[in-house]
C-alpha positions as CSV (number, residue, x, y, z in Angstrom):
1,X,0.1,0.1,-0.1
2,X,2.6,2.5,0.9
3,X,4.4,1.4,-2.2
4,X,1.4,2.4,-4.3
5,X,1.1,5.7,-2.7
6,X,4.8,6.6,-3.3
7,X,4.5,5.5,-6.9
8,X,1.3,7.7,-7.5
9,X,3.0,10.6,-5.7
10,X,6.1,10.5,-8.1
11,X,4.2,9.5,-11.0
12,X,1.8,12.5,-10.2
13,X,4.5,15.1,-10.2
14,X,6.0,13.8,-13.2
15,X,2.6,14.3,-15.2
16,X,1.9,17.7,-13.9
17,X,5.6,18.8,-14.7
18,X,5.3,17.6,-18.1
19,X,1.9,19.1,-18.8
20,X,3.4,22.1,-17.5
21,X,6.4,22.0,-19.8
22,X,4.5,21.4,-22.7
23,X,2.0,24.2,-22.1
24,X,5.2,26.6,-21.6
25,X,6.6,25.3,-25.0
26,X,3.1,26.0,-26.8
27,X,3.5,29.5,-25.3
28,X,7.1,29.9,-25.4
29,X,7.1,33.5,-26.8
30,X,5.1,34.8,-23.7
31,X,7.1,32.6,-21.2
32,X,10.2,34.1,-22.7
33,X,9.0,37.8,-22.4
34,X,8.0,37.3,-18.8
35,X,11.2,35.9,-17.6
36,X,11.4,32.3,-18.6
37,X,10.5,28.7,-17.5
38,X,11.9,28.9,-14.0
39,X,9.2,30.6,-12.0
40,X,6.7,28.4,-13.7
41,X,8.2,25.2,-12.8
42,X,9.4,26.1,-9.1
43,X,5.8,27.6,-8.3
44,X,4.4,24.7,-10.1
45,X,6.1,22.2,-7.6
46,X,4.7,24.1,-4.6
47,X,1.1,23.8,-6.1
48,X,1.7,20.2,-7.1
49,X,2.7,19.4,-3.5
50,X,-0.3,20.8,-2.4
51,X,-2.8,19.1,-4.5
52,X,-0.9,15.7,-4.5
53,X,-0.9,15.8,-0.5
54,X,-4.4,16.5,-0.5
55,X,-5.1,13.4,-2.9
56,X,-2.7,11.0,-1.3
57,X,-3.0,12.2,2.5
58,X,-6.0,10.0,3.8
59,X,-4.7,6.6,2.3
60,X,-1.1,7.5,3.4
61,X,-2.5,8.6,7.2
62,X,-4.1,5.0,7.3
63,X,-1.3,3.0,5.7
64,X,0.4,2.3,8.9
65,X,-2.5,0.6,10.5
66,X,-4.4,-0.8,7.3
67,X,-1.6,-1.4,4.7
68,X,-1.0,-5.1,5.5
69,X,-4.8,-5.7,4.5
70,X,-5.4,-6.8,1.1
71,X,-8.8,-5.0,1.1
72,X,-7.1,-1.9,2.0
73,X,-4.6,-2.3,-0.7
74,X,-7.4,-2.8,-3.3
75,X,-9.4,0.2,-2.2
76,X,-6.2,2.4,-2.1
77,X,-5.6,1.5,-5.9
78,X,-9.2,2.4,-6.9
79,X,-9.0,5.9,-5.2
80,X,-5.6,6.5,-6.7
81,X,-6.8,5.5,-10.2
82,X,-9.8,7.8,-9.7
83,X,-7.5,10.5,-8.7
84,X,-5.1,9.9,-11.7
85,X,-8.2,10.2,-14.0
86,X,-9.2,13.5,-12.6
87,X,-5.5,14.9,-13.0
88,X,-5.3,13.4,-16.8
89,X,-8.8,14.6,-17.5
90,X,-8.3,18.2,-16.3
91,X,-4.8,18.5,-17.9
92,X,-5.9,17.0,-21.3
93,X,-8.7,19.5,-21.3
94,X,-6.2,22.6,-20.6
95,X,-4.7,23.5,-24.0
96,X,-8.2,23.9,-25.7
97,X,-9.5,25.6,-22.5
98,X,-6.4,28.3,-22.9
99,X,-7.0,28.5,-26.4
100,X,-10.6,29.6,-25.9
101,X,-10.1,31.7,-22.9
102,X,-6.5,32.2,-22.3
103,X,-6.3,30.7,-18.8
104,X,-6.4,27.3,-17.2
105,X,-9.7,25.6,-16.4
106,X,-11.4,27.8,-13.7
107,X,-15.0,28.6,-12.6
108,X,-16.3,28.7,-16.0
109,X,-15.2,25.0,-16.4
110,X,-17.4,24.3,-13.4
111,X,-20.3,26.4,-15.0
112,X,-20.1,24.5,-18.2
113,X,-20.6,21.3,-16.2
114,X,-24.0,22.6,-15.2
115,X,-25.2,22.5,-18.6
116,X,-23.8,18.9,-20.0
117,X,-26.3,18.5,-23.0
118,X,-25.5,21.9,-24.7
119,X,-21.6,21.7,-23.8
120,X,-21.5,17.9,-25.1
121,X,-23.1,18.8,-28.2
122,X,-20.9,21.8,-28.9
123,X,-17.8,19.5,-28.3
124,X,-19.0,16.9,-30.5
125,X,-19.8,19.1,-33.5
126,X,-16.8,21.5,-33.2
127,X,-14.2,19.5,-31.5
128,X,-14.4,15.7,-32.8
129,X,-10.5,15.5,-33.4
130,X,-9.6,17.0,-30.1
131,X,-12.1,14.6,-28.2
132,X,-10.7,11.7,-29.9
133,X,-7.1,12.7,-29.3
134,X,-8.0,13.5,-25.8
135,X,-9.5,10.1,-25.1
136,X,-6.6,8.3,-26.6
137,X,-4.2,10.2,-24.1
138,X,-6.5,9.6,-21.0
139,X,-6.6,6.0,-22.1
140,X,-2.8,5.5,-22.4
141,X,-2.2,7.2,-19.2
142,X,-5.1,5.2,-17.3
143,X,-3.3,2.2,-18.6
144,X,0.1,3.4,-17.4
145,X,-1.4,4.1,-13.9
146,X,-3.1,0.8,-13.5
147,X,0.3,-0.9,-14.3
148,X,2.2,1.6,-11.7
149,X,0.1,1.9,-8.7
150,X,-3.4,0.4,-9.4
151,X,-2.5,-2.7,-7.4
152,X,0.3,-3.5,-5.3
153,X,1.9,-5.7,-2.4
154,X,0.2,-5.4,0.9
155,X,2.8,-3.9,3.6
156,X,4.6,-6.0,6.3
157,X,2.8,-5.7,9.6
158,X,4.3,-3.1,11.9
159,X,4.4,-2.9,16.0
160,X,1.7,-0.5,17.2
161,X,4.4,2.1,18.6
162,X,5.9,2.0,15.1
163,X,2.5,2.7,13.6
164,X,2.1,5.6,15.6
165,X,5.4,7.3,15.2
166,X,4.8,6.6,11.2
167,X,1.4,8.3,11.5
168,X,3.0,11.2,13.2
169,X,5.6,11.6,10.5
170,X,3.4,11.2,7.8
171,X,1.2,13.9,9.3
172,X,4.0,16.2,9.5
173,X,5.1,15.8,5.9
174,X,1.6,16.3,4.6
175,X,0.8,19.5,6.9
176,X,4.1,21.0,5.3
177,X,3.1,19.8,1.7
178,X,-0.4,21.3,1.8
179,X,0.9,24.6,3.5
180,X,3.4,24.7,0.8
181,X,5.7,27.3,2.9
182,X,7.4,27.7,6.3
183,X,5.8,31.3,6.4
184,X,2.9,32.0,8.6
185,X,0.4,31.9,5.5
186,X,-0.5,28.9,3.6
187,X,0.3,28.9,-0.2
188,X,-2.5,30.0,-2.6
189,X,-2.6,30.7,-6.2
190,X,-1.4,34.3,-5.8
191,X,1.6,32.9,-4.0
192,X,2.9,31.8,-7.5
193,X,1.9,34.7,-9.4
194,X,4.9,36.3,-10.8
195,X,4.1,38.4,-13.7
196,X,1.3,40.8,-15.4
197,X,0.5,37.8,-17.7
198,X,-2.5,36.5,-16.3
199,X,-2.4,33.3,-18.3
200,X,1.2,32.7,-17.4
201,X,0.6,33.1,-13.8
202,X,-2.2,30.0,-14.2
203,X,0.6,27.9,-15.7
204,X,2.3,27.7,-12.5
205,X,-1.0,26.0,-11.1
206,X,-2.2,22.8,-12.2
207,X,-5.7,22.4,-13.7
208,X,-7.4,20.1,-11.0
209,X,-6.1,22.6,-8.4
210,X,-7.2,25.4,-10.3
211,X,-10.9,23.9,-10.6
212,X,-11.1,22.9,-6.9
213,X,-9.9,26.4,-5.9
214,X,-12.6,28.0,-8.2
215,X,-15.2,25.7,-6.8
216,X,-14.3,26.6,-3.2
217,X,-14.1,30.5,-4.1
218,X,-17.5,30.4,-5.4
219,X,-19.1,29.9,-1.7
220,X,-18.0,33.5,-1.5
221,X,-20.2,34.7,-4.4
222,X,-23.6,35.1,-2.7
223,X,-26.3,36.8,-4.7
224,X,-27.6,40.0,-3.5
225,X,-31.0,39.3,-5.5
226,X,-31.5,36.1,-2.9
227,X,-30.4,38.1,0.0
228,X,-32.3,41.7,-0.6
229,X,-34.5,41.2,-3.3
230,X,-34.6,41.7,-7.0
231,X,-35.5,44.1,-9.6
232,X,-35.5,44.1,-13.6
233,X,-31.9,44.7,-14.9
234,X,-32.9,47.6,-17.0
235,X,-34.3,49.2,-14.2
236,X,-31.5,48.9,-12.1
237,X,-28.9,50.2,-14.6
238,X,-31.0,53.1,-15.3
239,X,-31.2,53.9,-11.7
240,X,-27.5,53.5,-11.1
241,X,-26.4,55.3,-14.1
242,X,-28.7,58.0,-13.5
243,X,-27.3,58.6,-9.9
244,X,-23.8,58.6,-11.4
245,X,-24.6,61.0,-14.4
246,X,-24.2,58.1,-17.0
247,X,-25.9,57.6,-20.2
248,X,-26.4,53.9,-21.1
249,X,-23.1,52.2,-22.0
250,X,-24.6,49.6,-23.9
251,X,-22.8,46.3,-23.7
252,X,-21.0,47.6,-20.7
253,X,-23.9,49.2,-19.0
254,X,-22.1,52.0,-17.1
255,X,-19.2,52.6,-19.8
256,X,-18.8,56.2,-20.5
257,X,-16.3,59.0,-21.2
258,X,-14.7,61.3,-18.5
259,X,-13.3,64.5,-19.6
260,X,-10.4,65.8,-17.1
261,X,-11.1,69.2,-15.2
262,X,-7.5,69.9,-16.0
263,X,-6.2,69.0,-19.3
264,X,-2.4,68.3,-19.2
265,X,0.1,67.9,-22.0
266,X,1.7,65.1,-19.9
267,X,-0.5,63.3,-17.3
268,X,0.7,63.6,-13.6
269,X,2.0,60.5,-11.8
270,X,-0.5,59.2,-9.4
271,X,0.3,57.9,-6.2
272,X,-2.4,55.8,-4.0
273,X,-1.4,55.6,-0.2
274,X,-3.8,53.3,1.5
275,X,-3.5,53.6,5.2
276,X,-4.4,50.2,7.2
277,X,-7.2,50.9,9.7
278,X,-6.8,54.4,10.2
279,X,-10.3,55.6,11.0
280,X,-11.8,59.0,11.6
281,X,-12.0,58.2,15.1
282,X,-8.0,58.7,15.6
283,X,-7.7,61.9,13.3
284,X,-7.8,65.3,15.0
285,X,-9.0,67.4,12.1
286,X,-11.9,65.0,11.9
287,X,-12.9,65.2,15.5
288,X,-11.1,62.1,16.5
289,X,-8.4,61.4,19.1
290,X,-5.9,63.6,17.9
291,X,-3.3,61.0,17.5
292,X,-2.4,62.4,13.9
293,X,-0.6,65.6,14.3
294,X,1.5,65.1,10.7
295,X,-1.7,63.7,9.0
296,X,-3.7,67.0,10.2
297,X,-0.9,69.3,9.1
298,X,-0.9,67.6,5.7
299,X,-4.8,67.9,5.6
300,X,-4.3,71.6,6.0
301,X,-2.3,72.0,3.1
302,X,-4.5,69.6,0.9
303,X,-7.9,69.2,-0.6
304,X,-9.2,67.4,2.5
305,X,-12.5,65.5,2.6
306,X,-14.1,65.6,5.9
307,X,-16.9,63.2,5.4
308,X,-15.5,60.5,3.5
309,X,-16.8,56.8,4.0
310,X,-15.2,53.4,3.5
311,X,-17.4,50.7,1.6
312,X,-16.6,47.9,4.1
313,X,-14.5,46.8,7.2
314,X,-11.6,44.7,5.4
315,X,-8.6,46.0,3.4
316,X,-9.7,44.1,0.2
317,X,-13.0,45.9,0.4
318,X,-10.9,49.5,0.6
319,X,-8.5,48.3,-2.2
320,X,-11.3,47.4,-4.6
321,X,-13.1,50.8,-4.1
322,X,-9.9,53.0,-4.5
323,X,-8.0,50.8,-7.1
324,X,-10.9,49.7,-9.2
325,X,-13.7,52.1,-8.0
326,X,-15.8,49.3,-7.4
327,X,-18.9,49.2,-5.1
328,X,-19.3,46.6,-2.2
329,X,-21.3,43.5,-2.3
330,X,-22.6,40.8,-0.2
331,X,-20.2,38.4,-1.7
332,X,-16.4,38.5,-1.0
333,X,-14.3,41.5,-2.4
334,X,-13.2,41.4,-5.9
335,X,-9.7,40.5,-5.1
336,X,-10.6,37.2,-3.9
337,X,-13.2,36.0,-6.4
338,X,-12.1,33.9,-9.2
339,X,-13.8,35.6,-12.1
340,X,-12.0,38.9,-11.0
341,X,-8.4,37.7,-11.5
342,X,-8.0,39.0,-15.1
343,X,-9.9,41.5,-17.6
344,X,-11.5,43.0,-14.4
345,X,-11.4,47.0,-14.6
346,X,-8.7,48.8,-12.4
347,X,-7.0,52.1,-12.7
348,X,-3.9,50.2,-14.0
349,X,-5.9,48.4,-16.8
350,X,-7.2,51.9,-18.1
351,X,-4.0,53.7,-17.6
352,X,-1.7,51.2,-19.2
353,X,-2.7,51.9,-22.8
354,X,-2.1,55.6,-21.9
355,X,1.7,54.9,-21.3
356,X,1.7,54.6,-17.7
357,X,3.5,52.0,-15.7
358,X,1.9,50.7,-12.5
359,X,3.6,49.6,-9.3
360,X,2.4,47.8,-6.2
361,X,4.3,48.4,-2.8
362,X,3.6,46.6,0.1
363,X,5.6,45.9,3.4
364,X,4.1,42.4,3.6
365,X,3.5,39.1,1.7
366,X,1.6,40.3,-1.5
367,X,-0.1,36.9,-1.7
368,X,-2.2,37.8,1.5
369,X,-5.9,38.4,0.4
370,X,-4.9,37.4,-3.1
371,X,-3.7,40.8,-3.8
372,X,-0.6,39.7,-5.7
373,X,-2.7,37.7,-8.3
374,X,-5.4,40.3,-8.6
375,X,-3.0,43.3,-9.2
376,X,-0.7,41.2,-11.6
377,X,-3.5,39.9,-13.5
378,X,-5.4,43.3,-13.8
379,X,-3.0,45.8,-15.1
380,X,0.2,46.2,-12.5
381,X,3.5,45.6,-13.9
382,X,5.7,45.6,-11.0
383,X,5.2,44.5,-7.4
384,X,7.6,45.3,-4.5
385,X,6.9,43.3,-1.3
386,X,8.7,42.5,2.0
387,X,11.0,40.1,0.2
388,X,12.2,42.8,-2.3
389,X,13.2,45.5,0.5
390,X,16.9,45.9,1.1
391,X,17.6,46.3,4.8
392,X,14.6,47.2,6.4
393,X,14.5,49.2,9.4
394,X,11.9,46.9,11.1
395,X,10.1,43.7,10.2
396,X,7.1,42.7,12.4
397,X,4.3,39.9,12.2
398,X,2.7,41.7,9.1
399,X,6.0,42.6,7.4
400,X,8.2,45.7,6.9
401,X,7.3,48.9,8.7
402,X,5.5,51.9,7.3
403,X,8.7,53.6,6.9
404,X,10.3,51.1,5.0
405,X,7.2,51.0,2.6
406,X,7.4,54.7,2.2
407,X,11.4,54.6,1.5
408,X,10.4,52.2,-1.1
409,X,8.1,54.8,-2.6
410,X,10.4,57.6,-2.3
411,X,13.3,55.5,-3.9
412,X,10.9,54.9,-7.0
413,X,9.7,58.3,-7.4
414,X,13.1,59.9,-7.2
415,X,14.1,57.6,-10.3
416,X,11.9,58.7,-13.0
417,X,11.4,55.9,-16.0
418,X,10.4,58.2,-18.9
419,X,6.7,57.8,-18.5
420,X,4.0,58.7,-16.2
421,X,3.3,55.9,-13.4
422,X,0.6,54.6,-10.9
423,X,1.8,53.5,-7.9
424,X,-0.2,51.8,-5.0
425,X,1.2,51.8,-1.6
426,X,-0.3,49.8,1.1
427,X,0.8,50.2,4.7
428,X,0.9,47.4,7.3
429,X,2.1,48.8,10.8
430,X,-1.4,49.8,11.9
431,X,-2.6,46.5,12.9
432,X,-2.7,44.1,15.8
433,X,-0.2,43.2,17.4
434,X,0.8,46.9,17.2
435,X,4.4,46.3,16.2
436,X,6.8,49.2,15.0
437,X,10.3,50.2,15.3
438,X,11.4,51.6,18.4
439,X,12.7,55.3,18.9
440,X,10.4,56.7,16.0
441,X,7.7,58.0,18.8
442,X,7.0,58.4,22.5
443,X,4.7,55.9,23.4
444,X,2.3,56.3,25.9
445,X,1.5,53.5,28.4
446,X,1.8,50.2,27.0
447,X,3.8,50.5,23.6
448,X,1.7,47.8,21.9
449,X,-1.5,49.6,21.7
450,X,-3.5,50.8,18.5
451,X,-3.2,54.1,19.8
452,X,0.6,54.3,19.7
453,X,0.6,52.2,16.5
454,X,-1.5,55.2,15.0
455,X,1.0,57.6,16.1
456,X,3.9,55.8,14.4
457,X,1.8,55.4,11.4
458,X,1.2,59.3,11.4
459,X,5.0,59.8,12.0
460,X,6.0,57.8,9.0
461,X,3.3,59.7,6.7
462,X,4.9,63.1,8.0
463,X,8.4,62.0,7.5
464,X,7.6,60.7,3.9
465,X,5.9,63.9,2.8
466,X,8.5,66.3,4.2
467,X,10.8,64.7,1.7
468,X,8.1,64.7,-0.9
469,X,7.4,68.1,-0.7
470,X,11.0,69.1,-1.3
471,X,11.5,66.8,-4.0
472,X,11.7,67.2,-7.9
473,X,8.5,64.7,-8.3
474,X,6.2,66.9,-6.0
475,X,4.8,69.1,-9.1
476,X,4.6,66.1,-11.4
477,X,2.4,64.0,-9.0
478,X,-0.9,63.8,-7.5
479,X,-1.1,62.0,-3.9
480,X,-4.0,60.4,-2.5
481,X,-4.0,59.4,1.0
482,X,-7.0,57.6,2.3
483,X,-7.8,54.8,5.0
484,X,-8.6,51.2,4.0
485,X,-11.4,51.0,6.7
486,X,-11.5,51.8,10.3
487,X,-10.3,49.7,13.4
488,X,-12.4,47.8,15.7
489,X,-15.7,48.4,13.6
490,X,-18.8,47.3,15.7
491,X,-21.5,48.8,17.6
492,X,-25.4,48.2,18.3
493,X,-26.8,50.0,15.1
494,X,-27.5,48.1,12.0
495,X,-24.7,50.0,10.1
496,X,-22.4,51.6,12.6
497,X,-21.7,54.8,10.4
498,X,-19.1,56.3,12.7
499,X,-16.8,53.5,12.1
500,X,-17.0,53.9,8.2
501,X,-15.9,57.5,8.4
502,X,-12.2,57.6,7.2
503,X,-9.7,60.3,6.6
504,X,-9.0,61.1,2.6
505,X,-7.1,63.8,1.2
506,X,-5.5,64.9,-2.2
507,X,-2.2,66.6,-2.2
508,X,0.6,67.7,-4.4
509,X,0.8,68.9,-8.1
510,X,-0.8,72.3,-7.3
511,X,-3.7,71.2,-5.4
512,X,-5.3,74.1,-3.7
513,X,-5.8,73.6,0.0
514,X,-9.6,73.4,1.3
515,X,-12.0,71.6,3.4
516,X,-14.6,69.6,1.5
517,X,-17.6,68.8,3.6
518,X,-19.6,66.9,0.9
519,X,-20.5,63.2,1.8
520,X,-18.4,61.1,-0.3
521,X,-17.6,57.4,-0.9
522,X,-14.1,55.7,-1.5
523,X,-15.3,54.9,-5.0
524,X,-15.3,58.6,-5.9
525,X,-11.9,58.8,-5.4
526,X,-10.6,57.2,-8.7
527,X,-12.5,59.3,-11.0
528,X,-11.3,62.3,-9.2
529,X,-7.8,61.4,-9.4
530,X,-8.0,60.9,-13.1
531,X,-9.8,64.3,-13.6
532,X,-6.8,65.8,-11.6
533,X,-4.0,63.8,-13.6
534,X,-5.5,65.0,-16.6
535,X,-6.4,61.8,-18.0
536,X,-9.1,61.6,-20.9
537,X,-10.7,58.1,-20.2
538,X,-13.6,55.9,-21.0
539,X,-14.1,53.5,-18.0
540,X,-17.3,51.8,-16.1
541,X,-16.8,53.2,-13.0
542,X,-19.9,54.9,-11.1
543,X,-18.2,57.0,-8.7
544,X,-18.4,60.7,-9.4
545,X,-15.5,63.1,-10.5
546,X,-15.8,65.5,-7.4
547,X,-13.7,68.2,-9.4
548,X,-17.1,68.9,-11.0
549,X,-19.8,67.8,-9.2
550,X,-21.1,64.6,-7.3
551,X,-21.0,63.7,-3.6
552,X,-24.0,63.6,-1.0
553,X,-24.1,59.6,-1.0
554,X,-22.0,56.7,0.3
555,X,-22.5,53.0,0.3
556,X,-21.3,50.4,2.6
557,X,-21.5,46.8,3.4
558,X,-21.4,45.7,7.0
559,X,-21.7,41.8,7.5
560,X,-24.8,40.9,5.8
561,X,-26.3,44.5,6.1
562,X,-26.3,47.0,3.4
563,X,-26.2,51.0,4.3
564,X,-27.1,53.4,1.5
565,X,-26.6,57.0,3.0
566,X,-28.0,59.8,0.8
567,X,-27.5,63.1,2.6
568,X,-28.7,62.5,6.3
569,X,-31.2,59.5,5.1
570,X,-29.8,56.2,5.7
571,X,-31.6,53.0,4.1
572,X,-30.4,49.7,5.8
573,X,-31.2,46.7,3.8
574,X,-31.0,43.3,5.9
575,X,-31.3,39.8,4.5
576,X,-34.8,38.7,3.9
577,X,-36.5,41.5,5.6
578,X,-38.2,45.0,4.4
579,X,-35.8,47.8,4.2
580,X,-35.8,50.6,7.1
581,X,-35.0,54.2,7.0
582,X,-33.2,56.4,9.5
583,X,-32.3,60.1,9.7
584,X,-28.6,59.9,10.7
585,X,-26.8,62.8,12.8
586,X,-23.1,62.0,13.4
587,X,-21.7,60.2,15.5
588,X,-24.4,57.8,16.6
589,X,-28.0,59.1,16.4
590,X,-30.4,57.2,14.1
591,X,-33.8,58.4,14.4
592,X,-36.4,56.1,12.3
593,X,-38.4,57.5,9.7
594,X,-41.2,56.2,7.3
595,X,-39.3,54.3,4.5
596,X,-38.9,56.5,1.0
597,X,-39.9,53.8,-1.5
598,X,-37.7,55.6,-4.3
599,X,-34.8,55.9,-1.9
600,X,-35.2,52.1,-1.0
601,X,-35.3,51.3,-4.7
602,X,-32.2,53.3,-5.2
603,X,-30.6,51.3,-2.5
604,X,-31.5,48.2,-3.8
605,X,-30.3,49.2,-7.1
606,X,-26.7,49.9,-5.8
607,X,-26.5,46.6,-4.0
608,X,-27.4,44.6,-6.9
609,X,-25.6,46.4,-9.5
610,X,-22.0,45.1,-8.4
611,X,-23.2,41.6,-8.4
612,X,-24.8,41.7,-11.9
613,X,-21.6,43.3,-13.3
614,X,-19.2,40.7,-11.9
615,X,-21.7,37.9,-12.8
616,X,-21.9,38.8,-16.5
617,X,-18.3,39.8,-16.6
618,X,-19.2,43.6,-17.7
619,X,-16.9,45.5,-15.2
620,X,-14.1,45.9,-17.5
621,X,-13.0,47.8,-20.8
622,X,-14.3,47.3,-24.3
623,X,-10.8,46.0,-25.5
624,X,-10.8,43.5,-22.6
625,X,-14.5,42.7,-23.1
626,X,-13.4,41.6,-26.4
627,X,-10.7,39.3,-25.4
628,X,-12.6,37.0,-22.8
């Protein structure tokens, strides 16, 4: 039995590596341009180890106890042959799937299986040669598998203590293989993403793993219509487009042209600084605890939004809102959804054809929350994570400190590359367990507190902008500083609005200092930056260009509840319950009022819209839509 399992493991590694090499040879031009075969093979071995350990793990753990029984050997052979069939079937399916969709089998493969009659008819009519060739390959490999591990000898009996030791050793090996790393976060598809070509990033996977991961991820794709109620798609689009000032975009319903408020001969560099967990409750100029003197000083010299609201309570929510302009849904954020890993709209996708080069800087491990895969697959060209930092000043649980991230940002901006740039910089220090380098601030009380971590994050912001304001790149760059979300979000209200209130300001490149008291959402920031940078664009974002008009509404997802704030009127949608409405007075006064049916319909349209756009793959650009 043990011999069967070992041969299966070796044969599986060989099969998947052979398939990966054949696919890479077929796509060699793209492979060569992205850096060659090595990252595909090394990443592939990590992913293959995860999958093979999952497939062989259960019989391997039982082998010390049952391996001497002929019946156990027979059942193990059947199980290994079934796993072998799945491996072969998915790899044989892969070339045609890549040809059609430029990616390995994924969630679309699963969705096709829901319609076997239509799919089988399509395959039979159009791909007879491919089908017969694939069946022949499957038959040959199944025969080889039956000879190698379909049956085998029983194991010699073992003493009970040796069985126990063997089980512990096998378990440890399996855990190491399934985690795929000695780091504190297990491997995932983003761990092996290495370039901006999303198809090549999937070559480092194997197709059975890709399909299993897609099936697992689909649990996060809840339907807003099932939870809050539905409305006709045409009515939904009309409401959302009307609120955004958009005429019908046709195949991409929200597609529209945005003309910049300030035309420029050369567009400005754009820098997005996303501050971890920096809610308004900490920020002095927003009525908070006055822990941010540096940010307050910067706000006084910037376009400062005093009533900006986050779309959610997780970093991925803030990132999708700021980088992609995408509203929140009851599903997981788009960064983690399998259908958004390529051809999904981001600022980087938009700016690439306009000559921009896009970079992502993060002090931690970029595969966390699938950021690496999402950004590289959706237009970003370069990625700088913890492993790329040289001699960081401090490395904590979440990665290199904020000052190290800002040093990397300053270094990149001081070395112009002859083209405009989009740079996303995401901080890590203001996060439990509240770690930061000593000697930067004078901590109050216990150093490891949220408040002291905020003080350090503020110090790092101030230090960076002191250098930036004296630099040559200041007048060529527009900076956004915004929190991803607040810390410690909670409360007795259905949607605790005070915990969605965040700092947001725009600085640099001739920005006139003033406080803007309009109610705004994170999704309004990306269109506004495009306008300031001088970029003429066509995009599907429903946020408003705040240089011209807009404001007066915010939208947010809080667990299963959805809040839609229009002026001082808050509509709350709860699962399978009628909507409720309140007059909101900051920071925490909610006065129930009769429901306004039109406002409730507006809220429902906005919560349904992102789910529809994702499901129908319409949150994209025309040229990307054509390549799907």
